[in-house]
PQR file of N, CA, C, O and H, with PARSE charges and radii, in Angstrom:
ATOM      1  N   MET A   1       0.845  -1.271   0.302 -0.4000 1.5000
ATOM      2  CA  MET A   1      -0.226  -0.024  -0.050 -0.0000 2.0000
ATOM      3  C   MET A   1       1.121   1.196  -0.147  0.5500 1.7000
ATOM      4  O   MET A   1       0.938   1.962  -1.093 -0.5500 1.4000
ATOM      5  N   LYS A   2       2.045   1.409   0.430 -0.4000 1.5000
ATOM      6  CA  LYS A   2       2.620   2.753   0.638 -0.0000 2.0000
ATOM      7  C   LYS A   2       3.145   2.701  -0.432  0.5500 1.7000
ATOM      8  O   LYS A   2       3.422   3.846  -0.788 -0.5500 1.4000
ATOM      9  H   LYS A   2       2.194   0.787   1.199  0.4000 1.0000
ATOM     10  N   ASN A   3       3.597   1.564  -1.552 -0.4000 1.5000
ATOM     11  CA  ASN A   3       4.507   1.693  -2.461 -0.0000 2.0000
ATOM     12  C   ASN A   3       3.011   2.673  -3.429  0.5500 1.7000
ATOM     13  O   ASN A   3       3.054   3.656  -4.168 -0.5500 1.4000
ATOM     14  H   ASN A   3       3.372   0.633  -1.262  0.4000 1.0000
ATOM     15  N   LYS A   4       2.410   2.227  -3.182 -0.4000 1.5000
ATOM     16  CA  LYS A   4       0.973   2.838  -4.367 -0.0000 2.0000
ATOM     17  C   LYS A   4       0.909   4.255  -3.896  0.5500 1.7000
ATOM     18  O   LYS A   4       0.764   5.055  -4.821 -0.5500 1.4000
ATOM     19  H   LYS A   4       2.375   1.428  -2.581  0.4000 1.0000
ATOM     20  N   ILE A   5       0.982   4.796  -2.651 -0.4000 1.5000
ATOM     21  CA  ILE A   5       1.414   6.227  -2.189 -0.0000 2.0000
ATOM     22  C   ILE A   5       2.253   7.121  -2.829  0.5500 1.7000
ATOM     23  O   ILE A   5       1.994   8.224  -3.309 -0.5500 1.4000
ATOM     24  H   ILE A   5       1.100   4.146  -1.900  0.4000 1.0000
ATOM     25  N   LEU A   6       3.410   6.436  -2.767 -0.4000 1.5000
ATOM     26  CA  LEU A   6       4.679   6.950  -3.672 -0.0000 2.0000
ATOM     27  C   LEU A   6       4.498   7.299  -5.172  0.5500 1.7000
ATOM     28  O   LEU A   6       4.952   8.285  -5.754 -0.5500 1.4000
ATOM     29  H   LEU A   6       3.621   5.540  -2.376  0.4000 1.0000
ATOM     30  N   ILE A   7       3.738   6.285  -5.686 -0.4000 1.5000
ATOM     31  CA  ILE A   7       3.301   6.657  -6.992 -0.0000 2.0000
ATOM     32  C   ILE A   7       2.647   7.696  -7.527  0.5500 1.7000
ATOM     33  O   ILE A   7       2.857   8.484  -8.449 -0.5500 1.4000
ATOM     34  H   ILE A   7       3.369   5.484  -5.214  0.4000 1.0000
ATOM     35  N   TYR A   8       1.671   7.486  -6.606 -0.4000 1.5000
ATOM     36  CA  TYR A   8       0.843   8.673  -6.631 -0.0000 2.0000
ATOM     37  C   TYR A   8       0.902  10.363  -6.585  0.5500 1.7000
ATOM     38  O   TYR A   8       0.390  11.234  -7.287 -0.5500 1.4000
ATOM     39  H   TYR A   8       1.501   6.846  -5.856  0.4000 1.0000
ATOM     40  N   LEU A   9       1.952  10.387  -5.183 -0.4000 1.5000
ATOM     41  CA  LEU A   9       2.483  11.414  -5.176 -0.0000 2.0000
ATOM     42  C   LEU A   9       3.594  11.817  -6.574  0.5500 1.7000
ATOM     43  O   LEU A   9       3.544  12.828  -7.275 -0.5500 1.4000
ATOM     44  H   LEU A   9       2.369   9.679  -4.612  0.4000 1.0000
ATOM     45  N   SER A  10       4.404  10.850  -6.657 -0.4000 1.5000
ATOM     46  CA  SER A  10       5.601  11.142  -7.866 -0.0000 2.0000
ATOM     47  C   SER A  10       4.294  11.874  -8.996  0.5500 1.7000
ATOM     48  O   SER A  10       4.072  12.961  -9.528 -0.5500 1.4000
ATOM     49  H   SER A  10       4.444  10.029  -6.088  0.4000 1.0000
ATOM     50  N   GLY A  11       3.890  10.992  -8.953 -0.4000 1.5000
ATOM     51  CA  GLY A  11       2.576  11.431 -10.108 -0.0000 2.0000
ATOM     52  C   GLY A  11       2.246  12.699 -10.458  0.5500 1.7000
ATOM     53  O   GLY A  11       2.225  13.340 -11.508 -0.5500 1.4000
ATOM     54  H   GLY A  11       4.071  10.108  -8.521  0.4000 1.0000
ATOM     55  N   ILE A  12       2.010  12.889  -9.390 -0.4000 1.5000
ATOM     56  CA  ILE A  12       1.303  14.662  -8.928 -0.0000 2.0000
ATOM     57  C   ILE A  12       2.707  15.508  -9.173  0.5500 1.7000
ATOM     58  O   ILE A  12       2.797  16.619  -9.695 -0.5500 1.4000
ATOM     59  H   ILE A  12       2.027  12.368  -8.537  0.4000 1.0000
ATOM     60  N   ILE A  13       3.907  14.583  -8.593 -0.4000 1.5000
ATOM     61  CA  ILE A  13       4.668  16.196  -8.609 -0.0000 2.0000
ATOM     62  C   ILE A  13       5.170  16.281  -9.911  0.5500 1.7000
ATOM     63  O   ILE A  13       5.557  17.377 -10.318 -0.5500 1.4000
ATOM     64  H   ILE A  13       3.834  13.680  -8.169  0.4000 1.0000
ATOM     65  N   ALA A  14       5.242  14.944 -10.878 -0.4000 1.5000
ATOM     66  CA  ALA A  14       5.597  15.123 -12.089 -0.0000 2.0000
ATOM     67  C   ALA A  14       4.827  16.380 -12.862  0.5500 1.7000
ATOM     68  O   ALA A  14       5.386  17.249 -13.531 -0.5500 1.4000
ATOM     69  H   ALA A  14       4.928  14.055 -10.547  0.4000 1.0000
ATOM     70  N   ILE A  15       2.975  16.215 -12.521 -0.4000 1.5000
ATOM     71  CA  ILE A  15       2.499  17.102 -13.488 -0.0000 2.0000
ATOM     72  C   ILE A  15       2.834  18.625 -12.996  0.5500 1.7000
ATOM     73  O   ILE A  15       3.020  19.426 -13.912 -0.5500 1.4000
ATOM     74  H   ILE A  15       2.521  15.509 -11.978  0.4000 1.0000
ATOM     75  N   LEU A  16       2.930  19.109 -11.688 -0.4000 1.5000
ATOM     76  CA  LEU A  16       3.207  19.844 -11.121 -0.0000 2.0000
ATOM     77  C   LEU A  16       4.604  20.768 -12.048  0.5500 1.7000
ATOM     78  O   LEU A  16       4.776  21.982 -12.165 -0.5500 1.4000
ATOM     79  H   LEU A  16       2.778  18.458 -10.944  0.4000 1.0000
ATOM     80  N   ALA A  17       5.341  19.716 -12.531 -0.4000 1.5000
ATOM     81  CA  ALA A  17       6.605  19.949 -12.578 -0.0000 2.0000
ATOM     82  C   ALA A  17       6.598  20.457 -14.326  0.5500 1.7000
ATOM     83  O   ALA A  17       7.302  21.303 -14.877 -0.5500 1.4000
ATOM     84  H   ALA A  17       5.202  18.730 -12.436  0.4000 1.0000
ATOM     85  N   LEU A  18       5.360  19.443 -14.980 -0.4000 1.5000
ATOM     86  CA  LEU A  18       5.178  20.204 -16.048 -0.0000 2.0000
ATOM     87  C   LEU A  18       4.572  21.479 -16.677  0.5500 1.7000
ATOM     88  O   LEU A  18       4.935  22.140 -17.650 -0.5500 1.4000
ATOM     89  H   LEU A  18       4.789  18.756 -14.532  0.4000 1.0000
ATOM     90  N   CYS A  19       3.288  21.653 -15.615 -0.4000 1.5000
ATOM     91  CA  CYS A  19       3.096  23.212 -15.278 -0.0000 2.0000
ATOM     92  C   CYS A  19       3.640  24.055 -14.840  0.5500 1.7000
ATOM     93  O   CYS A  19       3.030  25.120 -14.748 -0.5500 1.4000
ATOM     94  H   CYS A  19       2.994  21.116 -14.825  0.4000 1.0000
ATOM     95  N   PHE A  20       4.516  24.005 -14.542 -0.4000 1.5000
ATOM     96  CA  PHE A  20       5.487  24.563 -13.726 -0.0000 2.0000
ATOM     97  C   PHE A  20       6.485  25.336 -14.959  0.5500 1.7000
ATOM     98  O   PHE A  20       6.844  26.512 -15.025 -0.5500 1.4000
ATOM     99  H   PHE A  20       5.012  23.140 -14.617  0.4000 1.0000
ATOM    100  N   GLY A  21       6.813  23.988 -16.039 -0.4000 1.5000
ATOM    101  CA  GLY A  21       7.348  24.531 -17.085 -0.0000 2.0000
ATOM    102  C   GLY A  21       6.541  25.228 -18.253  0.5500 1.7000
ATOM    103  O   GLY A  21       7.001  26.107 -18.982 -0.5500 1.4000
ATOM    104  H   GLY A  21       6.521  23.033 -15.985  0.4000 1.0000
ATOM    105  N   ALA A  22       5.550  24.815 -18.304 -0.4000 1.5000
ATOM    106  CA  ALA A  22       4.624  25.281 -19.690 -0.0000 2.0000
ATOM    107  C   ALA A  22       4.471  26.690 -18.941  0.5500 1.7000
ATOM    108  O   ALA A  22       4.073  27.594 -19.675 -0.5500 1.4000
ATOM    109  H   ALA A  22       5.176  24.101 -17.712  0.4000 1.0000
ATOM    110  N   PHE A  23       4.767  27.100 -17.338 -0.4000 1.5000
ATOM    111  CA  PHE A  23       4.038  29.062 -17.459 -0.0000 2.0000
ATOM    112  C   PHE A  23       5.615  29.416 -17.321  0.5500 1.7000
ATOM    113  O   PHE A  23       5.990  30.571 -17.519 -0.5500 1.4000
ATOM    114  H   PHE A  23       5.090  26.365 -16.741  0.4000 1.0000
ATOM    115  N   TYR A  24       6.862  28.009 -16.847 -0.4000 1.5000
ATOM    116  CA  TYR A  24       8.060  29.227 -17.347 -0.0000 2.0000
ATOM    117  C   TYR A  24       8.398  29.819 -18.615  0.5500 1.7000
ATOM    118  O   TYR A  24       8.758  30.992 -18.713 -0.5500 1.4000
ATOM    119  H   TYR A  24       6.557  27.070 -16.686  0.4000 1.0000
ATOM    120  N   TYR A  25       8.228  28.594 -20.121 -0.4000 1.5000
ATOM    121  CA  TYR A  25       8.411  29.172 -20.931 -0.0000 2.0000
ATOM    122  C   TYR A  25       7.015  30.219 -21.498  0.5500 1.7000
ATOM    123  O   TYR A  25       7.166  31.105 -22.339 -0.5500 1.4000
ATOM    124  H   TYR A  25       7.936  27.641 -20.041  0.4000 1.0000
ATOM    125  N   ASN A  26       5.936  29.951 -20.963 -0.4000 1.5000
ATOM    126  CA  ASN A  26       5.593  31.681 -21.325 -0.0000 2.0000
ATOM    127  C   ASN A  26       6.041  32.629 -21.154  0.5500 1.7000
ATOM    128  O   ASN A  26       6.371  33.420 -22.038 -0.5500 1.4000
ATOM    129  H   ASN A  26       5.812  29.231 -20.280  0.4000 1.0000
ATOM    130  N   PHE A  27       6.139  32.754 -20.203 -0.4000 1.5000
ATOM    131  CA  PHE A  27       6.709  34.107 -19.057 -0.0000 2.0000
ATOM    132  C   PHE A  27       8.148  34.479 -19.674  0.5500 1.7000
ATOM    133  O   PHE A  27       8.405  35.564 -20.196 -0.5500 1.4000
ATOM    134  H   PHE A  27       5.871  32.112 -19.485  0.4000 1.0000
ATOM    135  N   PHE A  28       9.037  33.417 -19.532 -0.4000 1.5000
ATOM    136  CA  PHE A  28      10.668  33.810 -19.819 -0.0000 2.0000
ATOM    137  C   PHE A  28      11.205  32.881 -21.301  0.5500 1.7000
ATOM    138  O   PHE A  28      12.387  32.618 -21.525 -0.5500 1.4000
ATOM    139  H   PHE A  28       8.829  32.536 -19.108  0.4000 1.0000
ATOM    140  N   GLY A  29      10.365  32.593 -21.951 -0.4000 1.5000
ATOM    141  CA  GLY A  29      10.615  31.884 -23.191 -0.0000 2.0000
ATOM    142  C   GLY A  29      11.301  32.812 -24.009  0.5500 1.7000
ATOM    143  O   GLY A  29      12.370  32.540 -24.555 -0.5500 1.4000
ATOM    144  H   GLY A  29       9.405  32.807 -21.770  0.4000 1.0000
ATOM    145  N   GLY A  30      10.662  34.011 -24.121 -0.4000 1.5000
ATOM    146  CA  GLY A  30      11.415  35.141 -25.287 -0.0000 2.0000
ATOM    147  C   GLY A  30      12.920  35.602 -24.964  0.5500 1.7000
ATOM    148  O   GLY A  30      13.749  35.933 -25.811 -0.5500 1.4000
ATOM    149  H   GLY A  30       9.793  34.232 -23.677  0.4000 1.0000
ATOM    150  N   SER A  31      13.141  35.553 -23.357 -0.4000 1.5000
ATOM    151  CA  SER A  31      14.031  36.513 -23.175 -0.0000 2.0000
ATOM    152  C   SER A  31      14.913  35.569 -22.822  0.5500 1.7000
ATOM    153  O   SER A  31      15.745  36.097 -22.084 -0.5500 1.4000
ATOM    154  H   SER A  31      12.467  35.284 -22.669  0.4000 1.0000
ATOM    155  N   ASP A  32      15.133  34.472 -22.980 -0.4000 1.5000
ATOM    156  CA  ASP A  32      16.293  33.561 -22.619 -0.0000 2.0000
ATOM    157  C   ASP A  32      16.469  32.842 -24.284  0.5500 1.7000
ATOM    158  O   ASP A  32      15.729  32.133 -24.966 -0.5500 1.4000
ATOM    159  H   ASP A  32      14.457  34.043 -23.579  0.4000 1.0000
ATOM    160  N   PRO A  33      17.973  33.497 -24.515 -0.5600 1.5000
ATOM    161  CA  PRO A  33      17.631  32.543 -25.915  0.2800 2.0000
ATOM    162  C   PRO A  33      18.126  30.922 -25.925  0.5500 1.7000
ATOM    163  O   PRO A  33      18.178  30.292 -26.981 -0.5500 1.4000
ATOM    164  N   ARG A  34      18.252  30.711 -25.462 -0.4000 1.5000
ATOM    165  CA  ARG A  34      18.307  29.174 -25.298 -0.0000 2.0000
ATOM    166  C   ARG A  34      16.848  28.419 -24.955  0.5500 1.7000
ATOM    167  O   ARG A  34      16.532  27.250 -25.177 -0.5500 1.4000
ATOM    168  H   ARG A  34      18.210  31.223 -24.604  0.4000 1.0000
ATOM    169  N   MET A  35      16.203  29.315 -24.440 -0.4000 1.5000
ATOM    170  CA  MET A  35      14.771  28.843 -24.441 -0.0000 2.0000
ATOM    171  C   MET A  35      13.719  29.629 -25.805  0.5500 1.7000
ATOM    172  O   MET A  35      12.490  29.588 -25.861 -0.5500 1.4000
ATOM    173  H   MET A  35      16.460  30.264 -24.259  0.4000 1.0000
ATOM    174  N   LYS A  36      14.524  30.207 -26.649 -0.4000 1.5000
ATOM    175  CA  LYS A  36      13.723  30.969 -27.798 -0.0000 2.0000
ATOM    176  C   LYS A  36      12.711  30.038 -28.718  0.5500 1.7000
ATOM    177  O   LYS A  36      11.555  30.308 -29.045 -0.5500 1.4000
ATOM    178  H   LYS A  36      15.522  30.241 -26.603  0.4000 1.0000
ATOM    179  N   GLU A  37      13.559  28.755 -29.067 -0.4000 1.5000
ATOM    180  CA  GLU A  37      13.115  28.080 -30.009 -0.0000 2.0000
ATOM    181  C   GLU A  37      12.044  27.169 -29.199  0.5500 1.7000
ATOM    182  O   GLU A  37      10.974  27.691 -29.512 -0.5500 1.4000
ATOM    183  H   GLU A  37      14.497  28.536 -28.801  0.4000 1.0000
ATOM    184  N   ALA A  38      11.824  26.350 -28.537 -0.4000 1.5000
ATOM    185  CA  ALA A  38      10.885  25.804 -27.735 -0.0000 2.0000
ATOM    186  C   ALA A  38       9.532  26.932 -26.847  0.5500 1.7000
ATOM    187  O   ALA A  38       8.419  26.584 -26.456 -0.5500 1.4000
ATOM    188  H   ALA A  38      12.693  25.926 -28.282  0.4000 1.0000
ATOM    189  N   GLY A  39      10.102  28.126 -26.776 -0.4000 1.5000
ATOM    190  CA  GLY A  39       9.008  28.695 -26.373 -0.0000 2.0000
ATOM    191  C   GLY A  39       8.557  29.800 -27.530  0.5500 1.7000
ATOM    192  O   GLY A  39       7.642  30.610 -27.385 -0.5500 1.4000
ATOM    193  H   GLY A  39      11.006  28.410 -27.094  0.4000 1.0000
ATOM    194  N   GLY A  40       9.293  29.677 -28.564 -0.4000 1.5000
ATOM    195  CA  GLY A  40       8.459  30.594 -29.251 -0.0000 2.0000
ATOM    196  C   GLY A  40       7.017  30.630 -30.086  0.5500 1.7000
ATOM    197  O   GLY A  40       6.385  31.577 -30.555 -0.5500 1.4000
ATOM    198  H   GLY A  40      10.036  29.019 -28.682  0.4000 1.0000
ATOM    199  N   PHE A  41       6.834  29.581 -30.075 -0.4000 1.5000
ATOM    200  CA  PHE A  41       5.229  29.494 -30.442 -0.0000 2.0000
ATOM    201  C   PHE A  41       4.126  30.290 -29.052  0.5500 1.7000
ATOM    202  O   PHE A  41       3.123  30.994 -29.170 -0.5500 1.4000
ATOM    203  H   PHE A  41       7.347  28.812 -29.695  0.4000 1.0000
ATOM    204  N   ARG A  42       4.897  29.767 -27.731 -0.4000 1.5000
ATOM    205  CA  ARG A  42       3.946  29.724 -26.791 -0.0000 2.0000
ATOM    206  C   ARG A  42       3.744  31.026 -26.875  0.5500 1.7000
ATOM    207  O   ARG A  42       2.601  31.466 -27.001 -0.5500 1.4000
ATOM    208  H   ARG A  42       5.711  29.195 -27.636  0.4000 1.0000
ATOM    209  N   LYS A  43       5.494  32.326 -26.781 -0.4000 1.5000
ATOM    210  CA  LYS A  43       4.946  33.682 -26.864 -0.0000 2.0000
ATOM    211  C   LYS A  43       4.295  34.481 -28.229  0.5500 1.7000
ATOM    212  O   LYS A  43       3.922  35.653 -28.164 -0.5500 1.4000
ATOM    213  H   LYS A  43       6.423  31.969 -26.678  0.4000 1.0000
ATOM    214  N   ASN A  44       4.204  33.503 -29.712 -0.4000 1.5000
ATOM    215  CA  ASN A  44       3.681  34.319 -30.564 -0.0000 2.0000
ATOM    216  C   ASN A  44       1.683  34.200 -29.712  0.5500 1.7000
ATOM    217  O   ASN A  44       0.841  35.009 -29.323 -0.5500 1.4000
ATOM    218  H   ASN A  44       4.507  32.551 -29.764  0.4000 1.0000
ATOM    219  N   ALA A  45       1.765  33.244 -29.779 -0.4000 1.5000
ATOM    220  CA  ALA A  45       0.216  33.088 -28.890 -0.0000 2.0000
ATOM    221  C   ALA A  45      -0.364  34.566 -28.219  0.5500 1.7000
ATOM    222  O   ALA A  45      -1.483  35.043 -28.410 -0.5500 1.4000
ATOM    223  H   ALA A  45       2.449  32.587 -30.095  0.4000 1.0000
ATOM    224  N   PHE A  46       0.568  35.050 -27.508 -0.4000 1.5000
ATOM    225  CA  PHE A  46       0.348  36.438 -27.124 -0.0000 2.0000
ATOM    226  C   PHE A  46       0.393  37.431 -27.885  0.5500 1.7000
ATOM    227  O   PHE A  46       0.188  38.560 -27.440 -0.5500 1.4000
ATOM    228  H   PHE A  46       1.477  34.662 -27.353  0.4000 1.0000
TER
END
């Protein structure tokens, strides 16, 4: 049972990390040259 809880928590942490990454690309993707290719299409949406 303890292993299922750990897997569930790690899944939530992974989803939060992906959400944080999406916000990071939205707000800082255009200013960082290394992130420009990855975040360019998100920046153009605004």
